[in-house]
C-alpha positions in Angstrom: 92.7 76.7 114.1 95.9 78.1 115.3 96.5 81.7 115.5 98.7 83.0 113.2 100.9 85.5 115.6 102.9 87.0 112.9 99.1 88.1 111.1 97.8 89.4 114.6 101.1 91.9 115.5 100.9 93.7 112.0 97.5 93.7 112.1 97.0 95.4 115.7 100.3 96.8 114.9 98.8 98.7 111.9 95.6 99.4 113.6 97.2 101.7 116.7 99.0 103.5 114.4 95.8 104.3 112.1 94.2 105.5 115.1 97.4 107.4 116.5 97.7 109.2 113.2 94.3 110.0 113.0 93.7 111.2 116.9 96.5 113.7 115.7 94.4 114.6 112.7 91.9 115.7 115.0 93.5 117.4 117.6 93.3 115.0 120.7 97.4 115.6 120.8 99.9 117.6 119.0 103.5 116.7 118.3 105.9 118.5 116.0 105.6 118.1 112.7 108.7 115.8 112.1 107.0 113.2 114.6 103.6 113.3 112.6 105.5 112.8 110.0 107.5 109.7 111.1 104.3 108.5 112.3 102.6 109.1 108.9 105.3 107.1 106.7 105.3 104.6 110.0 101.7 103.8 109.6 101.8 104.0 105.8 104.5 101.1 106.0 102.7 99.2 108.8 99.2 98.7 106.8 101.5 97.7 103.7 103.2 95.0 106.2 99.6 93.9 107.3 98.5 93.9 104.2 101.8 91.4 102.7 100.8 89.3 105.8 97.3 88.4 105.5 97.9 87.6 101.4 100.6 85.0 103.1 98.1 83.8 105.1 95.1 83.4 102.8 97.7 82.2 99.9 98.6 79.0 102.6 95.4 78.5 103.3 94.0 77.9 99.7 
């Protein structure tokens, strides 16, 4: 079984941004509002991108 590196990297990126945004939400680190908004939209975009890569991978399998 070959590892799809693009799928792996996009999934890890999405997970890291989710963790980063929730750490900010829980108060483990602080940032100014512009950075908070930027990280939130990057998180949403990376989750969307990971979903697209997952669907491409599943479509190519079956």
